[in-house]
N, C-alpha and C positions, 0 to 999 in steps of 0.2 A: 504494499498499501503506502502510497507516494503523497506529500501535500506540498502546496506551493504559498510561499507568505513572500511578499516583498520584492519580488526577483529572485528571490533562494528557493531553494526544495529539499525535502527530506524523505531517504528511503524508508525511517521505521519512524513516522512521525507519534508512535505510543511513547519511544523512549523518551522524547521533550518532557515528560511527566518527574524525569530525573531534576530536572534543573529547578525547580520545585527546594530540591534540598539547598540552594545554593545561597537561604537566608537563614542558614543555621548559624557559620561564622559572626551572625549579628545579633544570634540570642546567645550562643554559649559561651560562657567565660575560659573556662579549662583552666580555672585558677586552684594551686594547692595552698594547704595549710603552712604559714611556715613561722618560725622560735621572732622572726624580726618585728618592729614596734609599727603599728597599726600607723599609714600614714595618710590617713583622712585629713588630719589638721596640718598636714603639708601644702602650701600653696600651689597650685594646680604648675603641672611640667606640659609646658606645648610640647614640645618636640616627644615626650615620652606620648601625649596624646597623640600624635602625626601618624609614629610610629604603629601603636597601637589601632589607629582607623586603616593604616596601610596594609597593615596584617591581613585584618579582617575584610578587606575588600582584596586582596590576595587567594585566600579562602574562597570569596565568593565567585570571583573569577576562575580560579580551578575546575570548579565542581560543574558549574555552569558549561564551560568548554567540553569538559569532560561528558558532560551532556548532550551538547551540540553532536561532537565526536560518536557517542552511541547512536545518534539517531540518524548519522547520515545523512550529513550538510554538502549539501553540491549546487552549483548553478545549472540550471538545468542549458540544454543546448538550445541552438536556432537557425533560424536563417536570417541573412540580413540582402535585400535585394540592391544589386549595383550597378553598374553600367561600363561595358568592356569591348574586347574586338575580339568578333568569331561569328559565327554563323549557326545556323539550324540546319544538322544534314541527315540525311535516310542513305543510309550504303545499302544499294541493292545490291548483292553478290550473287552470282551463278552459282549454280552447285550442278551443274552436269558431269559428268561422269569424264568428261574432257576437261577438266581444271586440275584433274589429280595428276593428267599428265605433263611432264615438262615443256620448254617453251620447245624443244623442240620434237618434240611429237612424240614419246615413247614415256615408259617408265622411269621415273627417277630411278637414277641406279649410281652410287659414289657421294660424289660431292654434290650431286644434281639435286634440281631444288625443285619441286612443282609448282605450277603456277598458284594455286590455290596456296601453298604455303607462302610462296613468297609474297603473294595479296596478303596476307596476316599477319607475317613479320614488319612489310611496311604500314599497313592499314593500323598496326597498333602503335607505331611510332607516330605515324600522321594523329592519332584521337591522344597521344600521351601530348604532346608538344603543344595541344588546344585546350588547358584544361577548363574554358569560359561558354565551350560547344553544348549546345544541346545534340545528342547523337542517338537515332535509331536506325533498325536492321531489319532490311528484309532479304528473304532468299527464293531463287526460285529453279525448280528444274521440271518433271512431269506440272505439278502447279509452284503456286505462291505458297510462301513461309511464312509467317510474322513472326515474326523475333525480338524483338525488342522496340518497348516505344520511345519515341523520343524521349531524353533524360541525361542528369546533369550527373548520374551516377558511376563515377569512373571503374568501379569494380564490376558493374553490370555491362558496361561498355565494351571492356578488356575481354570480359566472358562468353559474351556475342561472337566478336571477332576470333577469339580463339578457334571455336567451333567451326568457321567458313572451313578446313583442310578434311574434314568428317567425309567419309566416300558419298559420291551422288548417285542421282542417277541417270540415263539415259538422254532423256529428252529436254527441250530448251522451251517453256511457256513467257516468253520476254512479254510479252504483251499483258499479262494479268500481273506478273510482277509489278510491272510500272503501276500497274493500277492500283495497287496494293501500295507502291511505294509514295505515291501522289496524293492517297487517301489517310494516311499517316499524319497530314498538313493540318486536318479539319479543327482538330482542338486546339491548336497551334496560334493563339493570338496575338503574341507579343508583336507592336505595332512597329519596333523598330529590327527585327531581326532580317535579316537574308536567308533562305529559305533556298534547300540547291539537296539535286539528287544524285549518288552518285553512282552511276553503274558501271560494277567489275565484271566482265564477261571476256569469256575467248571467243566467242560467237556470236551468232544471230538466230532470230528463226521468222518464218512470215508470221506479219500478224494480221487478221484477217481485217475488214472495214467496220466489222462493227463492233472491235474494239477499238481500232483506230479513233472513231468515231467517240467513242466513252472517254478515252484518252483527253483528246480536242477539248470537251466539254469539259471533264475534271482542273483543266489547266485553264479555263476560264474564269475560274471563281478564285485560282490561287495561284498569282504568279509567282514562279520558281524558278533557276536555274539548273540545267540538266546536263553533266559533265559524261561522259561517255569514255571508260579506260577498256582499251580495248587489249587484250592479251593476244597478240596474234602469234600463232604456230608457225615455225616456221616452211615455208612453201605454200602457206594457205595465201588465198585473194586476202590484197590489203580492202580498208573503205576507202581507198579512193581509187582503185583498180577500174579500170573499163575492159569489157571484155571485146576482143576482134570482130565477133558474131555480133550483132545488134537482135539476133535471137536469143541469144542466151543474156542478155540485157534482163531479166527478171527479177523478183524477191525469192523466187525458188531456187534458181542461178545464183544468185548473187547477194544474199540475204544480207550481209553487214554493205554494202556498198545502200540497197535500199534502203537500210534502217538509218542507216545515216542521211539520206534523204527528206526521210519521214521526219525524224528530227527535227532537221533543220525547217520545216516545212510548220513547225507546231508554233510560231511566233515568239518563243522565250528564247534567252539567253543559253546559247548553246554551245557546247566544244566538244570534239571528242580531239584522245590518245591514243596513237599508236605505243605500244610495247612491246619490243621482241625480245627482251629479257628484263632481269631483276634492275639492272641500273635506269631502264625505262622508266617503268613503273615508278621508281624513286624519280624521276625527272617531272614525271606527269603529276605526281603528290605534290612535290611543291609548287607548281606552279597552281595546283587549286587552294594548296594554303597560299599563296599571296591573293587571290582571289578573294578569297570568304573572309577577310577581316574587315567586316562592314560594323557601325556601334551597335551592341548587345546588352540589351538586359538580362544579368544572369544573377541566380541566386547563391549566397556564399553560404554554404552551410558549418555552424558552428558548433563546436562538440564538447558535448557535456563536462562542467569542471568540478570536478571531484575535490571540495574545501577541508575533506576531514582530516590530512597533513596539518592543516594551518592550525585550526581551532585544539588538535592536540598540542602542535606546537607552542600555541598559548597555557594550555594548561598544564606544560612541562615547563616553561619560565617561572610561571606562579607558583610552583610547588618548589622548586628549585629552588627563589625566594624566602618560601616560605619554611624550607629547609635547611636555607643559610642563615633564618632567623633562628630556629633551632639549634642550631652547634652553636649561638654567637651567645646563648643564655649563660649566666653564670649563680651559681647557687650562693646565697650569703651565708646561712644558717642552715641548721639541719631542718629538713621536714620534720613534722609534730604529724603525731597517727591521729586518722580520723575519730571522732567520738560517733556516738549514736545518736546525736544531738547537731553533733556540725555541719 
């Protein structure tokens, strides 16, 4: 059971009842009978009175601090809205089986790296260098897969990116993957944020006209930027390759070229990058990082701060003061035995 009072909180508020004992030093005197004469007729000694009051106060402080420590005093965490530079990004990652091959188009061997592994490594570095971003993630192969909503939780983002090199399926439904990525901005109401989808894929597929129209309608209500990071396998057609035979210039024969044409027709800021190795992927990510640095509202999360060490430290200092006073006591005469009516 937790309770909060005036900006601080307690893990065990019931233990705060122990603080009532802090009044005991003000009530108890703890004097011993002594053979010394009564000093009642002696003029008051201000220094002695101050020492007596100080020791009583130290006793009160020690008991109160121990009670607060036992109650688990802490400052609760929270969040603070700030303005930084960054963007709201959705990473849309191809999870077709070809992403498990190397850039040379074969199963990785030795020190070779699969396209998915290279993308995972470089996307992790990209996200780590942009702590103020909100990042979401979706994937696609035979069907689109919702992975992570837009969030600024770095551990969740890292875990989502680390999963992109898991074995994928054979097909590439890029159209419905894009529809899912676009829809992830529906509840994003930050008026300052730059919004972008980063498509990471080693190929393309035909998007039927119905899905194309749905994508155009989705973009009409939510302006955003689109980046296509094309992980080109050695020997495969590039985005800008035009076949010599006009009859082969179709979406079925040249899906990458026609997907690029479709993206250019959407009327949104769009840029494609062709990467034939991990170095090309890194260069593309650096360019995207430069482009997506607009003013951004973000939440800085403040962790809980435990105050137990401080209050126990105060109690320790107060007890040390009382111990020093005790050790400084000097007896003038022998103690008298207590009588039954004393």
